[in-house]
C-alpha positions as CSV (number, residue, x, y, z in Angstrom):
1,M,20.3,-0.2,29.6
2,P,17.0,-0.4,27.8
3,A,15.0,-2.0,30.6
4,P,15.6,0.6,33.3
5,H,15.2,3.4,30.8
6,S,11.7,2.1,29.8
7,R,10.7,1.7,33.5
8,S,11.8,5.2,34.3
9,A,10.0,6.6,31.4
10,S,6.8,4.9,32.5
11,T,7.2,6.1,36.1
12,S,7.7,9.6,35.1
13,V,4.7,9.6,33.0
14,L,2.5,8.2,35.8
15,A,4.1,10.8,38.2
16,S,3.3,13.6,36.0
17,G,-0.2,12.3,35.6
18,S,-0.6,12.0,39.4
19,Q,0.4,15.5,39.9
20,V,-2.1,17.1,37.5
21,Q,-5.2,17.0,39.7
22,P,-3.8,18.9,42.7
23,I,-2.9,22.0,40.4
24,Q,-6.3,22.1,38.8
25,T,-8.6,25.1,39.6
26,P,-12.2,24.9,40.0
27,N,-12.6,27.4,37.0
28,V,-10.6,25.2,34.6
29,P,-12.5,21.9,33.8
30,L,-10.3,18.7,33.3
31,D,-10.2,17.7,29.6
32,R,-10.0,13.9,30.5
33,S,-9.8,12.9,26.7
34,L,-6.8,15.2,26.0
35,L,-5.1,13.8,29.1
36,L,-5.7,10.3,28.2
37,M,-4.5,10.9,24.7
38,S,-1.4,12.7,26.0
39,L,-0.7,9.9,28.2
40,A,-1.2,7.3,25.5
41,E,1.3,9.1,23.2
42,E,3.9,9.4,26.0
43,F,3.8,5.7,26.5
44,F,3.9,5.0,22.8
45,D,7.0,7.5,22.4
46,A,8.6,5.9,25.4
47,A,8.2,2.4,23.8
48,H,9.4,3.5,20.3
49,S,12.5,5.3,21.8
50,I,13.8,1.9,23.1
51,A,12.7,-0.2,20.0
52,P,16.1,0.1,18.2
53,S,17.9,-1.2,21.3
54,V,15.2,-3.8,22.0
55,T,15.5,-5.0,18.3
56,L,19.3,-5.6,18.7
57,S,19.2,-7.3,22.1
58,R,15.9,-9.1,21.7
59,T,15.8,-10.2,25.3
60,G,12.6,-11.3,27.0
61,E,12.9,-8.8,29.6
62,N,13.3,-5.8,27.2
63,V,10.6,-7.0,24.9
64,E,8.3,-7.4,27.8
65,V,9.0,-3.7,28.9
66,Y,8.2,-2.6,25.2
67,E,5.0,-4.5,25.2
68,K,3.9,-3.2,28.6
69,L,4.4,0.4,27.4
70,I,2.3,-0.2,24.2
71,S,-0.4,-2.0,26.1
72,T,-0.7,0.8,28.6
73,G,-0.9,3.2,25.9
74,L,-3.6,1.2,24.2
75,A,-5.4,0.9,27.6
76,C,-5.4,4.7,27.7
77,L,-7.0,5.2,24.4
78,D,-9.5,2.3,25.3
79,T,-10.4,4.2,28.4
80,A,-11.0,7.4,26.5
81,L,-13.3,5.6,24.0
82,S,-15.2,3.6,26.8
83,H,-15.6,5.9,29.5
84,V,-15.3,9.6,28.3
85,R,-17.9,11.6,26.4
86,L,-15.9,12.5,23.3
87,A,-16.6,15.2,20.6
88,P,-17.2,13.3,17.4
89,R,-13.9,14.4,15.7
90,V,-11.8,13.6,18.7
91,E,-13.5,10.1,18.9
92,A,-12.8,9.5,15.2
93,N,-9.2,10.4,15.7
94,I,-8.8,8.2,18.8
95,R,-10.4,5.3,16.9
96,L,-8.0,5.7,14.0
97,R,-5.0,6.0,16.4
98,Y,-6.1,2.9,18.3
99,A,-6.7,0.8,15.4
100,G,-3.3,2.0,13.8
101,V,-1.4,1.0,16.8
102,L,-3.2,-2.5,16.8
103,Y,-2.1,-2.9,13.2
104,E,1.4,-1.9,13.8
105,E,2.1,-3.7,17.1
106,T,-0.4,-6.7,17.5
107,E,-2.4,-9.2,15.7
108,N,-5.6,-8.1,17.5
109,F,-7.6,-8.2,14.1
110,M,-11.1,-8.4,15.6
111,E,-10.6,-5.4,18.1
112,A,-9.2,-3.3,15.4
113,E,-11.9,-4.1,12.8
114,I,-14.5,-3.3,15.4
115,A,-12.8,0.0,16.2
116,L,-12.6,0.9,12.5
117,S,-16.1,-0.1,11.7
118,K,-17.5,2.2,14.3
119,G,-15.1,4.9,13.2
120,I,-16.1,4.8,9.6
121,A,-19.9,4.9,10.5
122,L,-19.1,8.0,12.7
123,C,-17.1,9.6,9.8
124,D,-20.2,9.0,7.6
125,R,-22.5,10.8,9.9
126,N,-20.3,13.6,10.5
127,H,-18.9,13.9,6.9
128,Y,-15.2,13.5,8.0
129,Y,-14.0,12.4,4.6
130,D,-10.3,12.5,5.4
131,L,-10.5,10.2,8.4
132,K,-13.1,8.1,6.8
133,Y,-10.6,7.3,3.9
134,A,-7.7,6.8,6.4
135,M,-9.8,4.3,8.2
136,Q,-10.8,2.5,5.0
137,L,-7.2,2.1,3.9
138,L,-6.2,0.7,7.4
139,L,-9.3,-1.6,7.3
140,A,-8.2,-3.0,3.9
141,Q,-4.8,-3.6,5.3
142,F,-6.1,-5.5,8.2
143,M,-8.5,-7.6,5.9
144,F,-5.5,-8.4,3.7
145,K,-3.9,-10.3,6.6
146,K,-7.0,-12.5,6.9
147,S,-8.6,-12.7,3.5
148,P,-6.6,-11.0,0.4
149,K,-9.5,-11.3,-1.9
150,A,-11.9,-9.6,0.6
151,S,-9.4,-6.8,1.0
152,L,-8.9,-6.3,-2.8
153,K,-12.7,-6.3,-3.4
154,A,-13.1,-3.7,-0.5
155,L,-10.3,-1.5,-2.1
156,D,-11.9,-1.6,-5.6
157,S,-15.1,-0.2,-3.8
158,Y,-13.1,2.6,-2.1
159,I,-11.4,3.5,-5.2
160,S,-14.6,3.7,-7.2
161,N,-16.1,6.1,-4.4
162,A,-13.1,8.3,-4.5
163,E,-13.0,8.6,-8.1
164,A,-16.7,9.6,-8.3
165,Y,-16.1,12.4,-5.7
166,Q,-12.9,13.4,-7.5
167,H,-10.8,12.9,-4.4
168,I,-7.6,12.6,-6.4
169,S,-5.0,12.2,-3.5
170,W,-6.9,9.4,-2.1
171,V,-7.4,7.8,-5.4
172,Y,-3.6,7.6,-5.8
173,A,-3.3,6.2,-2.1
174,L,-5.9,3.5,-2.6
175,R,-4.6,2.5,-6.1
176,F,-1.0,2.2,-4.8
177,E,-2.3,0.1,-1.9
178,R,-4.4,-2.1,-4.3
179,A,-1.4,-2.5,-6.6
180,A,0.9,-3.4,-3.7
181,H,-1.4,-6.0,-2.3
182,S,-1.9,-7.6,-5.9
183,L,1.9,-7.9,-6.3
184,E,2.1,-10.0,-3.2
185,S,0.0,-12.6,-4.8
186,S,1.4,-15.3,-7.2
187,S,-1.9,-15.2,-9.2
188,L,-1.5,-14.0,-12.9
189,T,-4.9,-12.3,-12.6
190,D,-3.7,-10.3,-9.6
191,Y,-0.4,-9.5,-11.3
192,H,-2.4,-8.0,-14.3
193,A,-4.8,-6.2,-11.8
194,A,-1.7,-4.6,-10.3
195,L,-0.4,-3.4,-13.7
196,Q,-3.8,-1.9,-14.4
197,N,-3.9,0.0,-11.3
198,L,-0.4,1.5,-11.7
199,R,-1.2,2.4,-15.3
200,S,-4.5,4.1,-14.1
201,I,-2.4,5.9,-11.5
202,A,0.1,7.0,-14.3
203,K,-2.7,8.1,-16.6
204,L,-4.5,10.1,-13.8
205,A,-1.2,11.7,-12.7
206,G,-0.5,12.7,-16.4
207,E,-3.8,14.4,-16.7
208,Q,-3.3,16.2,-13.1
209,N,0.4,17.1,-13.9
210,D,1.6,15.1,-10.8
211,R,4.8,14.2,-12.1
212,P,6.3,12.7,-9.1
213,I,3.3,10.2,-8.8
214,Y,3.7,9.4,-12.4
215,M,7.4,8.5,-11.8
216,M,6.5,6.4,-8.7
217,A,3.8,4.5,-10.5
218,S,6.2,3.8,-13.5
219,L,8.8,2.5,-11.1
220,M,6.4,0.2,-9.5
221,E,5.5,-1.1,-12.7
222,A,9.0,-1.7,-13.6
223,M,9.4,-3.8,-10.4
224,A,6.3,-5.7,-11.2
225,H,7.8,-6.6,-14.6
226,L,11.2,-7.4,-12.9
227,K,9.4,-9.9,-10.8
228,S,7.9,-11.6,-13.9
229,T,9.7,-14.0,-16.0
230,G,7.7,-13.6,-19.3
231,P,9.5,-13.3,-22.7
232,E,8.6,-9.5,-22.9
233,S,9.1,-8.6,-19.1
234,M,12.3,-6.8,-19.6
235,E,11.1,-4.9,-22.6
236,H,8.1,-3.5,-20.4
237,A,10.3,-2.9,-17.5
238,Q,12.7,-0.7,-19.4
239,R,9.8,1.1,-21.1
240,A,8.5,1.9,-17.7
241,I,11.9,3.1,-16.5
242,A,12.3,5.3,-19.7
243,A,9.1,7.1,-18.5
244,V,10.9,8.2,-15.5
245,W,14.0,9.4,-17.5
246,A,11.6,11.9,-19.2
247,Y,11.3,13.9,-16.1
248,Q,14.8,13.4,-14.5
249,L,15.8,17.0,-15.3
250,D,12.6,18.5,-14.0
251,S,14.1,20.6,-11.0
252,D,10.8,21.4,-9.6
253,N,9.9,17.7,-9.1
254,R,13.4,16.2,-8.6
255,I,13.1,13.6,-5.9
256,P,16.5,11.8,-5.4
257,Q,14.8,8.6,-3.8
258,L,12.9,8.1,-7.1
259,L,15.9,8.7,-9.4
260,G,18.1,6.4,-7.2
261,L,15.5,3.7,-7.4
262,A,15.2,4.2,-11.3
263,H,19.0,3.6,-11.7
264,I,18.9,0.7,-9.4
265,L,16.2,-1.0,-11.5
266,D,18.0,-0.1,-14.7
267,V,21.1,-1.9,-13.5
268,A,19.0,-5.0,-12.4
269,C,17.3,-5.0,-15.9
270,S,20.8,-4.9,-17.6
271,L,21.9,-7.9,-15.3
272,R,18.9,-10.0,-16.4
273,Q,19.8,-9.3,-19.9
274,G,23.5,-10.0,-19.6
275,N,25.0,-7.6,-22.0
276,P,28.4,-6.5,-20.3
277,T,28.7,-3.2,-22.0
278,V,25.2,-2.1,-21.2
279,M,25.8,-3.2,-17.5
280,I,29.0,-1.1,-17.1
281,N,27.5,2.0,-18.7
282,K,24.3,1.8,-16.6
283,L,26.4,1.0,-13.5
284,K,28.5,4.1,-14.0
285,L,25.3,6.3,-14.4
286,M,23.9,4.7,-11.0
287,Q,27.2,5.5,-9.2
288,T,27.3,9.1,-10.4
289,M,23.7,9.6,-9.3
290,M,24.4,7.9,-5.9
291,D,27.4,10.2,-5.3
292,E,25.2,13.0,-5.9
293,A,22.5,11.8,-3.6
294,L,25.0,11.4,-0.8
295,R,25.3,15.2,-0.6
296,D,21.5,15.7,-0.9
297,P,20.0,16.4,2.5
298,T,16.4,15.7,1.3
299,W,17.2,11.9,1.3
300,S,17.5,10.9,4.9
301,T,20.1,8.5,6.2
302,T,17.7,7.0,8.8
303,S,14.1,7.5,7.8
304,N,12.3,5.0,5.7
305,V,9.5,7.2,4.4
306,I,9.3,9.4,1.4
307,A,6.8,12.2,0.8
308,I,5.6,12.6,-2.8
309,P,4.0,15.9,-3.7
310,I,0.5,16.1,-5.1
311,N,-1.0,19.2,-6.7
312,R,-4.0,20.2,-4.5
313,A,-7.4,19.9,-6.1
314,Q,-10.2,22.4,-5.2
315,N,-11.9,20.0,-2.9
316,S,-8.6,18.7,-1.3
317,S,-9.1,20.7,1.9
318,Q,-12.0,18.4,3.0
319,V,-10.2,15.1,2.5
320,V,-6.5,15.8,3.5
321,S,-5.6,17.2,6.9
322,P,-2.9,16.8,9.6
323,D,-5.0,14.1,11.0
324,T,-4.2,11.9,7.9
325,R,-0.6,12.7,7.9
326,T,0.5,9.0,8.1
327,V,-0.9,8.4,4.7
328,L,-1.6,11.8,3.2
329,G,0.1,14.9,4.7
330,I,0.4,18.6,3.8
331,G,3.7,19.9,2.6
332,N,5.4,23.2,3.5
333,D,4.4,24.4,0.0
334,G,0.7,23.7,0.5
335,R,0.7,20.6,-1.8
336,D,-0.6,17.3,-0.6
337,N,2.0,14.6,0.2
338,L,1.7,11.0,-0.3
339,M,3.7,9.2,2.4
340,L,5.2,5.9,1.2
341,S,7.7,3.5,2.7
342,F,11.0,3.7,1.1
343,V,14.6,2.6,1.9
344,S,16.9,5.1,3.8
345,K,20.0,6.3,2.0
346,K,22.3,4.1,3.7
347,D,20.3,0.9,2.8
348,A,20.1,2.2,-0.8
349,F,23.9,2.3,-0.9
350,S,23.9,-1.3,0.5
351,I,22.0,-2.2,-2.7
352,T,24.3,-0.4,-5.0
353,Y,27.3,-2.1,-3.6
354,L,25.8,-5.4,-4.1
355,L,24.8,-4.6,-7.7
356,C,28.3,-3.3,-8.3
357,G,29.8,-6.7,-7.0
358,M,27.4,-8.7,-9.1
359,V,28.3,-6.9,-12.4
360,F,32.0,-7.2,-11.9
361,L,31.6,-10.7,-10.8
362,H,29.7,-11.2,-13.9
363,R,32.7,-10.0,-15.9
364,N,35.0,-12.0,-13.9
365,S,37.4,-9.2,-13.0
366,T,39.5,-11.6,-10.9
367,S,42.8,-9.8,-11.8
368,D,42.0,-6.7,-9.6
369,Q,39.2,-8.4,-7.6
370,K,37.0,-5.2,-8.1
371,G,33.8,-7.1,-7.6
372,F,35.1,-8.5,-4.3
373,K,36.1,-5.0,-3.1
374,Y,32.7,-3.5,-3.8
375,L,31.0,-6.4,-2.0
376,E,33.5,-6.1,0.9
377,T,32.8,-2.3,1.2
378,G,29.1,-2.9,1.2
379,L,29.4,-5.4,4.0
380,N,31.7,-3.4,6.1
381,S,29.3,-0.4,5.8
382,L,26.4,-2.6,6.8
383,E,28.2,-4.1,9.8
384,A,29.5,-0.6,11.0
385,D,25.9,0.7,10.8
386,M,24.7,-2.2,13.0
387,R,27.4,-1.3,15.6
388,A,26.6,2.4,15.7
389,P,24.6,3.9,18.5
390,R,20.9,4.2,17.6
391,A,19.4,7.8,18.4
392,S,16.3,7.3,16.4
393,S,13.0,5.6,17.4
394,G,10.6,3.2,15.7
395,V,8.0,0.7,15.9
396,L,9.5,-2.6,17.2
397,P,7.9,-4.9,14.5
398,D,9.3,-2.4,11.8
399,C,12.7,-2.3,13.4
400,I,12.8,-6.0,13.4
401,A,11.8,-6.2,9.7
402,T,14.3,-3.6,8.8
403,L,17.2,-5.5,10.7
404,Q,16.0,-8.7,9.1
405,W,16.3,-7.2,5.7
406,R,19.8,-5.8,6.3
407,G,20.7,-9.3,7.6
408,Q,19.3,-10.7,4.2
409,I,21.5,-8.1,2.3
410,M,24.5,-9.2,4.4
411,C,23.8,-12.8,3.3
412,Y,23.8,-12.0,-0.2
413,L,27.0,-10.0,0.0
414,N,28.7,-12.9,1.7
415,C,27.4,-15.4,-1.0
416,Y,28.8,-13.3,-3.8
417,M,32.1,-12.8,-1.9
418,A,32.2,-16.6,-1.7
419,F,31.7,-16.9,-5.5
420,C,34.5,-14.4,-6.0
421,A,36.8,-16.5,-3.9
422,A,35.6,-19.7,-5.7
423,A,36.5,-18.2,-9.1
424,I,40.1,-17.9,-8.2
425,T,40.0,-21.2,-6.2
426,D,40.6,-19.5,-2.9
427,W,38.6,-22.3,-1.1
428,A,39.4,-21.2,2.5
429,T,37.9,-17.8,1.9
430,A,35.1,-19.2,0.1
431,K,34.4,-21.5,3.1
432,G,34.7,-18.6,5.5
433,H,31.9,-16.6,3.7
434,I,29.5,-19.6,3.6
435,E,30.0,-19.9,7.2
436,K,29.3,-16.2,7.7
437,V,26.2,-16.5,5.8
438,E,24.8,-19.1,8.1
439,T,25.9,-17.2,11.2
440,T,24.2,-14.0,9.8
441,A,21.0,-15.8,9.0
442,R,21.0,-17.3,12.6
443,D,21.7,-13.9,14.2
444,F,19.2,-11.9,12.2
445,D,16.4,-14.6,12.0
446,V,16.9,-14.7,8.2
447,P,15.2,-17.9,6.8
448,L,17.4,-19.8,4.6
449,V,14.7,-20.5,2.1
450,G,14.0,-19.5,-1.5
451,P,16.7,-18.1,-3.6
452,L,18.9,-17.4,-0.8
453,G,18.8,-20.9,0.5
454,S,19.4,-22.4,-2.9
455,V,22.5,-20.1,-3.5
456,L,23.9,-21.1,-0.2
457,V,23.4,-24.9,-0.6
458,Y,24.7,-24.6,-4.2
459,L,27.7,-22.6,-3.0
460,T,28.6,-25.4,-0.3
461,G,28.4,-28.0,-3.1
462,V,30.8,-25.9,-5.1
463,Y,33.1,-25.7,-2.2
464,Y,33.3,-29.4,-1.6
465,Q,33.7,-29.9,-5.5
466,G,36.6,-27.5,-5.4
467,I,38.5,-29.2,-2.7
468,G,38.1,-32.4,-4.3
469,D,35.5,-34.1,-2.0
470,L,33.4,-35.1,-5.0
471,D,31.2,-37.6,-3.0
472,T,29.9,-34.8,-0.7
473,A,29.5,-32.4,-3.5
474,L,27.5,-35.0,-5.6
475,E,25.3,-35.7,-2.6
476,I,24.5,-32.0,-2.3
477,F,23.9,-31.4,-6.1
478,Q,21.6,-34.3,-6.4
479,G,19.7,-33.7,-3.1
480,K,16.0,-32.4,-2.8
481,T,16.9,-28.8,-3.0
482,F,17.9,-29.1,-6.6
483,E,15.2,-31.4,-7.9
484,L,14.3,-30.6,-11.5
485,P,10.8,-29.6,-12.5
486,A,8.7,-32.6,-13.7
487,E,7.2,-30.4,-16.5
488,T,9.0,-28.0,-18.8
489,G,5.8,-26.1,-19.7
490,K,4.1,-23.1,-18.1
491,T,7.4,-21.4,-17.3
492,N,5.8,-17.9,-17.9
493,M,3.7,-18.4,-14.7
494,M,6.8,-18.4,-12.6
495,N,8.1,-15.3,-10.7
496,S,11.7,-14.2,-10.7
497,A,12.3,-16.0,-7.4
498,D,11.0,-19.3,-8.7
499,Q,13.1,-18.7,-11.8
500,V,16.3,-18.2,-9.7
501,E,15.7,-21.4,-7.8
502,R,15.2,-23.3,-11.0
503,D,18.2,-21.8,-12.6
504,I,20.4,-22.9,-9.6
505,A,19.0,-26.5,-9.9
506,L,20.0,-26.5,-13.6
507,L,23.6,-25.5,-12.5
508,A,23.7,-28.1,-9.9
509,A,22.6,-30.7,-12.4
510,L,25.4,-29.6,-14.9
511,N,28.0,-29.8,-12.0
512,S,26.7,-33.3,-11.2
513,L,27.2,-34.3,-14.9
514,W,30.9,-33.1,-14.9
515,I,31.5,-35.0,-11.5
516,L,30.0,-38.1,-13.0
517,Q,32.6,-38.2,-15.6
518,D,35.2,-39.1,-13.0
519,G,36.4,-42.8,-13.0
520,D,34.0,-45.5,-11.8
521,R,31.2,-42.8,-11.8
522,K,31.0,-42.7,-15.5
523,N,27.9,-44.0,-17.2
524,P,27.3,-42.9,-20.8
525,S,23.6,-44.1,-20.9
526,R,22.7,-42.2,-17.8
527,N,24.5,-39.2,-19.1
528,T,22.3,-39.3,-22.2
529,T,19.2,-39.6,-20.1
530,L,20.1,-36.5,-17.9
531,I,21.2,-34.4,-21.0
532,A,17.9,-35.1,-22.7
533,R,16.0,-33.9,-19.6
534,L,18.2,-30.8,-19.3
535,E,18.2,-29.9,-23.0
536,P,14.7,-28.2,-23.2
537,L,15.5,-26.4,-20.1
538,C,18.8,-25.1,-20.9
539,K,18.8,-24.8,-24.7
540,S,17.8,-21.2,-25.6
541,H,17.7,-20.1,-21.9
542,P,17.3,-16.5,-21.4
543,N,20.5,-16.5,-19.2
544,K,23.2,-16.8,-21.8
545,D,25.6,-18.1,-19.3
546,I,23.4,-21.2,-18.4
547,E,23.2,-21.9,-22.2
548,T,27.0,-21.7,-22.4
549,A,27.5,-24.0,-19.6
550,F,25.1,-26.5,-20.9
551,N,27.0,-26.3,-24.3
552,L,30.3,-27.1,-22.7
553,V,28.7,-30.1,-21.0
554,M,27.3,-31.3,-24.3
555,A,30.9,-31.0,-25.9
556,T,32.7,-32.9,-23.0
557,V,30.3,-35.4,-21.5
558,E,30.5,-38.9,-23.0
559,T,27.1,-40.3,-24.1
560,H,25.6,-43.5,-25.7
561,P,25.6,-43.4,-28.6
562,A,28.5,-40.9,-28.8
563,A,27.9,-37.4,-30.2
564,A,29.1,-36.9,-33.7
565,L,32.1,-34.6,-34.3
566,F,30.2,-32.0,-36.0
567,Q,27.8,-31.8,-33.0
568,V,30.7,-31.3,-30.6
569,K,32.0,-28.5,-32.9
570,N,28.8,-26.8,-32.9
571,C,28.4,-27.0,-29.1
572,L,31.9,-25.6,-28.7
573,R,31.3,-22.8,-31.3
574,A,28.0,-21.9,-29.5
575,A,30.0,-22.0,-26.1
576,L,32.6,-19.6,-27.4
577,N,30.1,-17.2,-28.8
578,G,28.2,-17.3,-25.5
579,A,31.2,-16.4,-23.5
580,Q,32.4,-13.7,-25.7
581,T,28.8,-12.2,-25.7
582,T,28.7,-12.1,-21.9
583,A,32.5,-11.3,-21.5
584,N,32.7,-14.3,-19.2
585,T,36.5,-15.0,-18.8
586,Q,35.8,-18.2,-17.0
587,F,33.8,-19.7,-19.7
588,L,36.3,-18.4,-22.4
589,C,39.1,-20.1,-20.5
590,I,37.2,-23.4,-20.1
591,T,36.0,-23.3,-23.8
592,L,39.6,-22.7,-25.3
593,S,41.1,-25.4,-23.0
594,V,38.4,-27.9,-24.0
595,M,39.0,-27.0,-27.8
596,C,42.8,-27.4,-27.3
597,N,42.5,-30.7,-25.7
598,R,39.8,-32.2,-28.2
599,F,41.4,-30.9,-31.5
600,F,45.0,-30.1,-30.9
601,S,46.2,-32.8,-28.4
602,N,49.6,-34.3,-29.6
603,V,49.3,-32.3,-32.8
604,V,52.6,-30.8,-34.2
605,G,52.3,-27.4,-35.8
606,A,51.8,-23.7,-35.3
607,Q,48.0,-23.8,-35.1
608,A,48.1,-26.3,-32.2
609,E,50.8,-24.2,-30.4
610,K,48.5,-20.9,-30.9
611,S,45.5,-22.8,-29.5
612,A,47.4,-24.0,-26.3
613,Q,48.8,-20.4,-25.9
614,A,45.4,-18.8,-26.3
615,A,44.0,-21.2,-23.6
616,S,46.9,-20.2,-21.3
617,V,46.5,-16.6,-21.7
618,Q,42.7,-16.8,-21.1
619,A,43.3,-19.0,-18.1
620,Q,45.6,-16.4,-16.7
621,K,43.0,-13.6,-17.2
622,S,40.4,-15.7,-15.5
623,G,42.6,-15.7,-12.4
624,N,41.5,-19.5,-11.7
625,I,44.6,-21.3,-10.4
626,L,43.2,-24.7,-11.3
627,W,42.4,-23.9,-15.0
628,R,45.7,-22.1,-15.1
629,S,47.5,-25.4,-14.4
630,V,45.4,-27.3,-16.8
631,A,46.0,-24.9,-19.6
632,D,49.7,-24.6,-18.9
633,G,50.1,-28.4,-18.7
634,M,48.5,-28.8,-22.3
635,L,50.8,-25.9,-23.4
636,A,53.8,-27.9,-22.0
637,Q,52.7,-31.0,-23.8
638,C,52.4,-28.8,-27.0
639,Y,55.9,-27.5,-26.6
640,E,57.1,-31.0,-26.1
641,V,55.7,-32.5,-29.3
642,N,56.9,-29.6,-31.1
643,G,60.4,-30.2,-29.9
644,K,60.7,-27.2,-27.5
645,A,62.1,-29.1,-24.6
646,A,63.2,-26.0,-22.6
647,D,60.0,-24.3,-22.9
648,A,58.2,-27.6,-22.0
649,K,60.0,-28.0,-18.8
650,F,59.5,-24.5,-17.6
651,T,55.9,-24.4,-18.5
652,R,55.4,-27.9,-16.9
653,D,57.2,-27.0,-13.7
654,H,55.0,-23.8,-13.5
655,A,51.8,-26.0,-14.1
656,F,52.7,-28.3,-11.4
657,K,53.4,-25.5,-8.8
658,L,49.8,-24.1,-9.7
659,A,48.2,-27.5,-9.3
660,Q,49.7,-27.8,-5.8
661,M,48.4,-24.3,-5.0
662,A,44.9,-25.3,-6.3
663,L,44.7,-28.6,-4.5
664,P,47.3,-28.5,-1.7
665,D,45.9,-31.7,0.0
666,I,45.8,-33.9,-3.1
């Protein structure tokens, strides 16, 4: 068990420490600083070794044991700083380590800033440029937690100094930190500052022939554009990804993590654009690359750190050393290595399974449920990894953050599995996955806010609409979660998370409109008002499927005054084109069924029969039992008015069986 193990570890350390003095000889002076540093590292190692198990159990007793080990290690370092006469280099190293542990494990900003300020002054006096840069970077990270603006201003100063002295490796490190901090802000000014820093890195890397750094800067730029909702964001993102492809065959600088990230971002871009052919092609390339990465030992299955090589400059020996290895290390080939946080191979595969499921769900491959199978595989892989015994160590807050991130991925996998089930009217399975999202969020402390929260609430409304509980569904869709924006302007200021929440609110409003056409709920004047509010948000929407859904609503919802016939035809034509463009079989099924009902109901002739048959065939492809019953019911009616009694009876019986399957309780 973690608690006894941690106690035995601390006891053994104290025991070994108490046995040191008796074996000392008068001729060998005791190095108290080395002893205290070694003791501190043993306490830290003991804490980090139990961190994975503490993360999973999260009991108060185990967390207390972990915290005691960390605090004892910090006390050892504090004792060395306060009561031992230290050599300047040793003191600087201890101050850096002390502040680093405070940053990772505590929120004691003041103590850390004091230690770093004294350390930076010490480094200045003794020209320890390597440790000074490391301390400045850590100080900026502390400052960002309290005052982001002060942190960004400090980083700009540090970058300017590093550039003046041509300390290239630290220019990279500081600029990456500056860009990362800027991207966490919602300010448009900070967003542009992040892009400027990333492009400066890419320019410098090109001049220094540091191709891996150039690739990393380009990928971060692509991620920045993906977070934006501007009209040219996808074009800029793809241009940044294309810069990476230029070096993908360079064997000397081939880093599987960067290529894997490039493919993941490329698929994400194609999802935003909605072209089904492009999505499938890019998905296949991603799968091929990830299969190759599976056999590549340079991408760890457990570590979340990536080392990016940098060509050594002439003065690099003064500013990069083993003491700065948490930020800048020295590789086996003699080059500097920039150490960055990155996902492990297993976590990267979880992302690819999610993307595969999203792509095939987008194509509505309900006949073979390929999308559902990818999502299920990804979920099973994550759950199995959670149950596997943990041999690695780590910092407890980082382990908790990683576990929470994996929990969030599991929530999204369950959400999309629920969408897959809803697409084929398997409401029991959909409800099961909705409940699993709630359980997973509770177990892993995943906040159900933002896009994930909106998706879950929307799914819940879809479930109640699907089982025929329209009152509950309407209450959900018209709730505070899905309030439409008061203003339609300034959409370019939103980030992608805001865009997702607004898009789901639009879908909820469209669902509400269709529910409001039922019986006593129908109010043509209210329909007209709501459509007028939705039109500027949905018409020419960058997501083609949302525009298609709106056109279907326009063609089917009764308004006052009533829409002209040519307007209805235009809406249905636009819906048909939109569904064909995105290869969305659900929308094709609905559009063809609406066209058949609107223009060929009780009409005798071959054209009417062809229309009804087309709707039936497309409904069968969609796999949606309810729409299959609707389409077959219209086909039976068409057979009846055309005098085909036997065909009409057979088709109507089949439609009735499908209706019973779709809504067994009604």
